[in-house]
N, C-alpha and C positions, 0 to 999 in steps of 0.2 A: 500535594502533587504526587502522583504515582508514576512509576517507570514502566513503560510498555515496549514490547518489540512487535513491530508490524511488518508483515511480509505480504506483498500482493503481486499478482501475475496479470500483466496487461497483454491483450491480443497482439500476436506477432504479425498478423496480416495487415496491420495499419502501417502507414508510412513511419519511418523512424523518428521523424520530427514530431509527429502526433503522439508517439509512444512517450517520448521525453516530456512533451507538454502535459500529458495526462499525469505522469509521475510528479512533475513539478507542481501541478494543481493540488495534489494531496499533501505534498510537503508544505506548501503555502497554507493549506487549510489548517494544519496543526498550529502554525503560528497565529493564524486568524482566530483560532479558538483559545488563544492565550496559553498555548503550550510551547514547548521548546524541543527542537530536533537536535539531539545530541550527536547522532551519527546517521549518515545516509549513504547507502551503497546501491549501485546499479550492478546487479549480478549477471546481466546479459541474457541473451536468448538461449533457451534450453528446450529440449524435447520433453513433452509432457508424458507421464507414465500411461495415461489414457486420454482419449479425446474429451475435451470440455467444450460444450457448445460448438461442436464440429471443428474445433481448433486442435492442432497437434503440436504446435510450438507456442511458447509464450516468453515474454520478457519479465524477469524477476527483479523485484526491488525490495530492499530491506531498510527499515528505519528503526532507530532507537530513540524514543521520545519520552518526555516528561509532560504529563497533562493530567487534569483532574478527571475523576470517574465520570461525571456528568458529560463532560466535553468529549471523552472517548466514545461515549454512547452516540453522540451526535455525529462524530466522524464515521463510526460504524454504519449508521443509518444512511449517510450520504454515499459511502463507497459501495454499499449494496445496490444502490439505484443506478450506478454507472454500468452500462452494457459493455464498455471496453475493458472492464476489469473482470477477468475470468474467475479468480478466487482471491480471497484475502484471509489472513489469520492475524488475530490480535492476542498477544500473550502478556499478562501482567507479570513483571519480574518481582518475585518475593524477596524480602530481606535486604533490599538495597535502599 
């Protein structure tokens, strides 16, 4: 199992209930893929540096997870397909 840091931005134009539901879906997906969520933070709504898909604000979420290399690839594939996620970044933490 490798340790990863995942940050993703969800559209702010959605209802707040749907924003939280989208974030919880990805948190649950990690556990469904036999991973472990070590830390989960909702960083709130922020103004984007530049418009992404005509959106100027987004809700930021940060997760520290432990999951296998193959399963993080599956997570990456699924999050790319979600039109409510503006951007995401997955970073493998070295030396831990």
